[in-house]
MMTF fields as JSON, N, C-alpha, C and O atoms, coordinates in Angstrom:
{
  "mmtfVersion": "1.0.0",
  "mmtfProducer": "UNKNOWN",
  "numBonds": 267,
  "numAtoms": 268,
  "numGroups": 67,
  "numChains": 1,
  "numModels": 1,
  "chainsPerModel": [1],
  "groupsPerChain": [67],
  "chainIdList": ["A"],
  "bondAtomList": [4, 2, 8, 6, 12, 10, 16, 14, 20, 18, 24, 22, 28, 26, 32, 30, 36, 34, 40, 38, 44, 42, 48, 46, 52, 50, 56, 54, 60, 58, 64, 62, 68, 66, 72, 70, 76, 74, 80, 78, 84, 82, 88, 86, 92, 90, 96, 94, 100, 98, 104, 102, 108, 106, 112, 110, 116, 114, 120, 118, 124, 122, 128, 126, 132, 130, 136, 134, 140, 138, 144, 142, 148, 146, 152, 150, 156, 154, 160, 158, 164, 162, 168, 166, 172, 170, 176, 174, 180, 178, 184, 182, 188, 186, 192, 190, 196, 194, 200, 198, 204, 202, 208, 206, 212, 210, 216, 214, 220, 218, 224, 222, 228, 226, 232, 230, 236, 234, 240, 238, 244, 242, 248, 246, 252, 250, 256, 254, 260, 258, 264, 262],
  "bondOrderList": [1, 1, 1, 1, 1, 1, 1, 1, 1, 1, 1, 1, 1, 1, 1, 1, 1, 1, 1, 1, 1, 1, 1, 1, 1, 1, 1, 1, 1, 1, 1, 1, 1, 1, 1, 1, 1, 1, 1, 1, 1, 1, 1, 1, 1, 1, 1, 1, 1, 1, 1, 1, 1, 1, 1, 1, 1, 1, 1, 1, 1, 1, 1, 1, 1, 1],
  "groupList": [{"groupName": "MET", "atomNameList": ["N", "CA", "C", "O"], "elementList": ["N", "C", "C", "O"], "formalChargeList": [0, 0, 0, 0], "bondAtomList": [1, 0, 2, 1, 3, 2], "bondOrderList": [1, 1, 2], "singleLetterCode": "M", "chemCompType": "L-PEPTIDE LINKING"}, {"groupName": "THR", "atomNameList": ["N", "CA", "C", "O"], "elementList": ["N", "C", "C", "O"], "formalChargeList": [0, 0, 0, 0], "bondAtomList": [1, 0, 2, 1, 3, 2], "bondOrderList": [1, 1, 2], "singleLetterCode": "T", "chemCompType": "L-PEPTIDE LINKING"}, {"groupName": "ALA", "atomNameList": ["N", "CA", "C", "O"], "elementList": ["N", "C", "C", "O"], "formalChargeList": [0, 0, 0, 0], "bondAtomList": [1, 0, 2, 1, 3, 2], "bondOrderList": [1, 1, 2], "singleLetterCode": "A", "chemCompType": "L-PEPTIDE LINKING"}, {"groupName": "LEU", "atomNameList": ["N", "CA", "C", "O"], "elementList": ["N", "C", "C", "O"], "formalChargeList": [0, 0, 0, 0], "bondAtomList": [1, 0, 2, 1, 3, 2], "bondOrderList": [1, 1, 2], "singleLetterCode": "L", "chemCompType": "L-PEPTIDE LINKING"}, {"groupName": "PRO", "atomNameList": ["N", "CA", "C", "O"], "elementList": ["N", "C", "C", "O"], "formalChargeList": [0, 0, 0, 0], "bondAtomList": [1, 0, 2, 1, 3, 2], "bondOrderList": [1, 1, 2], "singleLetterCode": "P", "chemCompType": "L-PEPTIDE LINKING"}, {"groupName": "ARG", "atomNameList": ["N", "CA", "C", "O"], "elementList": ["N", "C", "C", "O"], "formalChargeList": [0, 0, 0, 0], "bondAtomList": [1, 0, 2, 1, 3, 2], "bondOrderList": [1, 1, 2], "singleLetterCode": "R", "chemCompType": "L-PEPTIDE LINKING"}, {"groupName": "TRP", "atomNameList": ["N", "CA", "C", "O"], "elementList": ["N", "C", "C", "O"], "formalChargeList": [0, 0, 0, 0], "bondAtomList": [1, 0, 2, 1, 3, 2], "bondOrderList": [1, 1, 2], "singleLetterCode": "W", "chemCompType": "L-PEPTIDE LINKING"}, {"groupName": "VAL", "atomNameList": ["N", "CA", "C", "O"], "elementList": ["N", "C", "C", "O"], "formalChargeList": [0, 0, 0, 0], "bondAtomList": [1, 0, 2, 1, 3, 2], "bondOrderList": [1, 1, 2], "singleLetterCode": "V", "chemCompType": "L-PEPTIDE LINKING"}, {"groupName": "GLN", "atomNameList": ["N", "CA", "C", "O"], "elementList": ["N", "C", "C", "O"], "formalChargeList": [0, 0, 0, 0], "bondAtomList": [1, 0, 2, 1, 3, 2], "bondOrderList": [1, 1, 2], "singleLetterCode": "Q", "chemCompType": "L-PEPTIDE LINKING"}, {"groupName": "PHE", "atomNameList": ["N", "CA", "C", "O"], "elementList": ["N", "C", "C", "O"], "formalChargeList": [0, 0, 0, 0], "bondAtomList": [1, 0, 2, 1, 3, 2], "bondOrderList": [1, 1, 2], "singleLetterCode": "F", "chemCompType": "L-PEPTIDE LINKING"}, {"groupName": "TYR", "atomNameList": ["N", "CA", "C", "O"], "elementList": ["N", "C", "C", "O"], "formalChargeList": [0, 0, 0, 0], "bondAtomList": [1, 0, 2, 1, 3, 2], "bondOrderList": [1, 1, 2], "singleLetterCode": "Y", "chemCompType": "L-PEPTIDE LINKING"}, {"groupName": "ASP", "atomNameList": ["N", "CA", "C", "O"], "elementList": ["N", "C", "C", "O"], "formalChargeList": [0, 0, 0, 0], "bondAtomList": [1, 0, 2, 1, 3, 2], "bondOrderList": [1, 1, 2], "singleLetterCode": "D", "chemCompType": "L-PEPTIDE LINKING"}, {"groupName": "SER", "atomNameList": ["N", "CA", "C", "O"], "elementList": ["N", "C", "C", "O"], "formalChargeList": [0, 0, 0, 0], "bondAtomList": [1, 0, 2, 1, 3, 2], "bondOrderList": [1, 1, 2], "singleLetterCode": "S", "chemCompType": "L-PEPTIDE LINKING"}, {"groupName": "GLY", "atomNameList": ["N", "CA", "C", "O"], "elementList": ["N", "C", "C", "O"], "formalChargeList": [0, 0, 0, 0], "bondAtomList": [1, 0, 2, 1, 3, 2], "bondOrderList": [1, 1, 2], "singleLetterCode": "G", "chemCompType": "PEPTIDE LINKING"}, {"groupName": "LYS", "atomNameList": ["N", "CA", "C", "O"], "elementList": ["N", "C", "C", "O"], "formalChargeList": [0, 0, 0, 0], "bondAtomList": [1, 0, 2, 1, 3, 2], "bondOrderList": [1, 1, 2], "singleLetterCode": "K", "chemCompType": "L-PEPTIDE LINKING"}, {"groupName": "GLU", "atomNameList": ["N", "CA", "C", "O"], "elementList": ["N", "C", "C", "O"], "formalChargeList": [0, 0, 0, 0], "bondAtomList": [1, 0, 2, 1, 3, 2], "bondOrderList": [1, 1, 2], "singleLetterCode": "E", "chemCompType": "L-PEPTIDE LINKING"}],
  "groupTypeList": [0, 1, 2, 1, 3, 4, 2, 5, 3, 5, 1, 6, 3, 7, 8, 1, 9, 1, 10, 11, 12, 13, 1, 8, 2, 2, 11, 2, 0, 2, 11, 2, 1, 5, 6, 13, 6, 3, 4, 2, 3, 12, 13, 7, 2, 7, 13, 2, 11, 3, 2, 5, 2, 14, 10, 2, 15, 1, 3, 12, 14, 13, 12, 13, 3, 12, 13],
  "groupIdList": [1, 2, 3, 4, 5, 6, 7, 8, 9, 10, 11, 12, 13, 14, 15, 16, 17, 18, 19, 20, 21, 22, 23, 24, 25, 26, 27, 28, 29, 30, 31, 32, 33, 34, 35, 36, 37, 38, 39, 40, 41, 42, 43, 44, 45, 46, 47, 48, 49, 50, 51, 52, 53, 54, 55, 56, 57, 58, 59, 60, 61, 62, 63, 64, 65, 66, 67],
  "secStructList": [7, 6, 6, 6, 2, 2, 2, 2, 2, 2, 2, 2, 2, 2, 2, 2, 2, 7, 7, 7, 6, 6, 2, 2, 2, 2, 2, 2, 2, 2, 6, 6, 6, 6, 1, 1, 1, 2, 2, 2, 2, 2, 2, 2, 2, 2, 2, 2, 2, 2, 2, 2, 2, 2, 2, 6, 6, 6, 6, 6, 6, 6, 7, 7, 7, 7, 7],
  "xCoordList": [122.417, 121.264, 122.38, 122.206, 123.72, 124.82, 123.913, 123.23, 123.984, 122.954, 121.534, 121.147, 120.809, 119.256, 119.703, 119.04, 121.018, 121.434, 121.347, 120.595, 122.373, 122.366, 120.837, 120.777, 120.191, 119.065, 118.214, 118.027, 117.756, 117.354, 117.696, 117.013, 119.038, 119.903, 119.363, 118.638, 120.038, 118.599, 117.598, 117.385, 116.925, 115.252, 115.017, 114.033, 115.822, 116.069, 116.393, 115.727, 117.518, 117.869, 116.626, 116.398, 116.078, 115.701, 113.991, 113.269, 113.503, 112.323, 112.369, 111.321, 113.486, 114.369, 114.504, 113.697, 115.116, 115.607, 114.419, 114.544, 113.565, 112.628, 111.232, 110.804, 110.76, 109.536, 107.808, 107.61, 107.003, 105.749, 105.632, 104.851, 106.212, 106.056, 104.392, 104.164, 103.361, 102.149, 101.563, 100.53, 101.711, 101.185, 101.688, 101.039, 103.117, 103.43, 102.961, 103.613, 102.371, 102.168, 100.709, 100.619, 99.573, 98.28, 98.536, 97.58, 99.747, 99.693, 99.744, 99.32, 100.454, 101.245, 100.137, 100.466, 99.256, 97.576, 96.837, 96.56, 96.499, 96.132, 95.819, 94.776, 97.534, 97.844, 97.664, 97.238, 98.074, 97.974, 96.521, 96.392, 95.229, 94.146, 93.47, 92.328, 94.336, 93.774, 93.817, 92.889, 95.086, 95.625, 96.152, 96.895, 95.833, 95.954, 95.231, 95.816, 94.098, 93.437, 93.904, 93.354, 94.501, 94.913, 95.523, 95.189, 96.648, 97.443, 96.274, 96.434, 95.413, 94.719, 93.929, 94.239, 92.74, 92.397, 92.748, 92.015, 94.401, 94.925, 95.065, 94.971, 95.388, 95.346, 93.843, 93.721, 92.874, 91.732, 91.155, 90.547, 91.689, 91.567, 92.107, 91.707, 93.208, 94.511, 93.837, 94.018, 93.23, 93.376, 91.706, 91.309, 90.866, 89.294, 89.828, 88.999, 91.129, 91.585, 91.821, 91.159, 92.789, 93.522, 92.388, 92.68, 91.06, 90.136, 89.643, 89.256, 89.338, 88.117, 89.529, 89.653, 90.293, 91.242, 91.179, 91.008, 91.407, 91.293, 90.123, 90.27, 88.565, 87.837, 87.827, 87.735, 87.907, 87.445, 88.894, 89.081, 89.496, 90.546, 90.237, 91.197, 89.578, 88.865, 87.689, 87.461, 86.861, 85.824, 86.334, 85.286, 87.272, 87.804, 88.53, 89.168, 88.957, 89.148, 88.133, 88.228, 87.115, 86.325, 86.42, 86.497, 86.382, 87.185, 85.385, 85.273, 84.686, 83.164, 82.787, 82.094, 83.048, 82.28, 80.926, 80.954, 80.15, 78.228, 78.602, 79.282, 78.313, 78.051, 77.49, 77.188],
  "yCoordList": [60.682, 61.362, 62.539, 63.491, 62.322, 63.739, 64.616, 65.582, 64.232, 65.377, 66.262, 67.243, 65.612, 65.678, 66.655, 67.692, 66.548, 67.148, 69.038, 69.87, 69.101, 70.345, 71.292, 72.522, 70.762, 70.844, 71.171, 72.376, 70.344, 70.434, 71.935, 72.879, 71.576, 73.359, 74.318, 75.186, 73.904, 74.842, 75.939, 77.117, 74.198, 74.486, 75.113, 75.852, 74.977, 75.168, 76.784, 77.624, 76.842, 78.213, 79.608, 80.68, 79.221, 80.519, 80.485, 81.481, 78.997, 78.992, 79.717, 79.748, 80.277, 80.355, 81.705, 82.102, 82.746, 83.446, 84.726, 85.948, 84.138, 84.471, 85.073, 84.906, 85.751, 85.77, 86.181, 85.046, 86.616, 85.848, 88.014, 88.623, 88.853, 90.069, 90.486, 91.52, 89.596, 89.773, 89.48, 90.143, 88.769, 88.662, 90.263, 91.022, 90.147, 91.431, 93.054, 94.083, 93.01, 93.821, 94.743, 95.841, 93.396, 93.09, 93.674, 94.027, 93.559, 93.545, 94.809, 95.482, 95.1, 96.806, 97.926, 99.112, 97.629, 98.357, 98.241, 99.173, 97.086, 97.178, 97.891, 98.45, 97.807, 98.769, 100.333, 101.134, 100.602, 102.249, 102.373, 103.566, 101.757, 102.156, 101.842, 102.213, 101.102, 101.623, 102.561, 102.998, 103.154, 104.12, 105.217, 106.057, 105.355, 106.295, 107.606, 108.687, 107.445, 108.378, 109.17, 110.179, 108.804, 109.645, 110.762, 111.858, 110.413, 112.344, 113.381, 114.514, 113.303, 114.107, 114.487, 115.516, 113.447, 113.635, 114.523, 115.499, 114.413, 115.012, 116.352, 117.099, 116.814, 117.907, 118.942, 120.164, 117.884, 118.97, 119.305, 120.237, 118.143, 118.134, 120.236, 121.167, 119.824, 120.866, 122.41, 123.56, 122.129, 123.578, 123.844, 124.998, 122.458, 123.473, 123.662, 124.132, 123.421, 123.76, 125.408, 126.364, 125.395, 126.741, 128.244, 129.44, 127.547, 128.377, 128.587, 129.755, 128.004, 128.311, 129.272, 130.456, 128.594, 129.99, 131.339, 132.318, 131.053, 132.551, 132.875, 134.094, 132.64, 133.388, 133.688, 134.888, 132.831, 133.299, 134.799, 135.518, 134.821, 136.0, 136.838, 137.604, 137.118, 137.97, 138.806, 140.006, 137.712, 138.38, 138.588, 138.7, 138.728, 139.07, 140.157, 140.398, 141.063, 141.908, 142.738, 143.844, 142.449, 143.073, 144.205, 145.427, 143.145, 143.862, 144.343, 144.398, 144.514, 145.216, 144.593, 145.169, 142.712, 142.513, 141.696, 141.36, 141.484, 140.773, 139.662, 139.021, 139.104, 138.015, 137.001, 135.838],
  "zCoordList": [87.162, 88.371, 88.556, 89.316, 87.643, 87.868, 86.672, 87.01, 85.482, 84.978, 85.346, 84.712, 86.631, 87.036, 88.037, 88.048, 89.186, 89.958, 89.864, 90.371, 89.071, 88.879, 87.658, 87.677, 87.09, 86.634, 88.309, 88.477, 89.392, 90.284, 91.188, 91.584, 91.248, 92.31, 92.053, 92.54, 90.81, 89.226, 89.512, 89.799, 89.11, 89.926, 91.082, 91.115, 92.247, 93.432, 93.767, 94.373, 93.203, 93.211, 92.423, 92.983, 91.208, 91.005, 91.58, 91.534, 92.167, 93.194, 94.635, 95.28, 95.146, 96.027, 96.0, 96.84, 95.472, 95.019, 94.031, 94.105, 93.353, 92.919, 93.641, 94.783, 92.638, 92.967, 92.436, 92.003, 92.264, 92.13, 91.459, 92.19, 90.427, 90.168, 90.606, 91.233, 90.211, 90.138, 91.135, 91.221, 91.994, 93.106, 94.254, 94.974, 93.881, 94.948, 94.143, 94.317, 93.73, 92.111, 92.987, 93.536, 92.686, 92.78, 95.271, 95.963, 95.706, 97.172, 97.44, 98.379, 96.269, 96.467, 95.565, 95.537, 95.077, 94.686, 95.794, 96.549, 95.92, 97.562, 98.415, 98.751, 99.02, 99.926, 99.699, 100.532, 98.4, 97.774, 97.521, 97.248, 97.45, 97.27, 98.772, 99.045, 99.719, 101.162, 101.749, 102.43, 101.585, 102.91, 101.916, 102.424, 100.347, 99.704, 100.218, 100.282, 100.528, 100.943, 102.358, 102.802, 102.668, 104.352, 104.23, 104.679, 103.464, 103.125, 102.492, 102.945, 101.783, 101.397, 102.848, 103.448, 103.432, 104.631, 105.252, 105.417, 105.96, 106.518, 106.475, 107.449, 104.865, 104.677, 104.644, 104.564, 104.74, 104.429, 106.428, 106.954, 106.919, 108.393, 109.035, 109.735, 108.126, 108.814, 107.831, 108.23, 106.801, 105.608, 106.971, 107.135, 107.881, 108.12, 109.394, 110.173, 109.96, 111.456, 111.106, 111.511, 110.371, 109.999, 109.28, 109.272, 108.738, 108.329, 109.206, 109.179, 110.254, 111.853, 112.043, 111.728, 112.507, 112.968, 112.829, 113.555, 111.443, 110.889, 110.865, 110.776, 110.881, 111.031, 112.164, 112.421, 113.131, 114.649, 114.787, 115.768, 113.739, 113.903, 113.25, 113.16, 112.805, 111.974, 112.662, 112.508, 113.613, 113.853, 115.083, 115.718, 115.932, 117.123, 116.59, 117.614, 115.722, 115.008, 114.858, 115.39, 114.216, 114.038, 113.09, 113.218, 111.814, 110.577, 109.852, 108.627, 110.363, 109.715, 108.959, 108.121, 108.744, 107.474, 108.06, 109.244, 107.526, 107.807, 108.178, 107.377, 109.406, 109.054, 110.249, 109.981]
}
């Protein structure tokens, strides 16, 4: 019994303080693909707003462009 106690304690410690990196990596990849498009979409929205504002400003100045 004395020999199995350290082995059981070691097994418990390893199971308690280690993690399955494969599962965590899969979860992280799922989160990255789920939310990875958000910054790009935000940039497109901001760019579209800036383009509209610049176009309205150009029209109000009467730059002579046809359209």
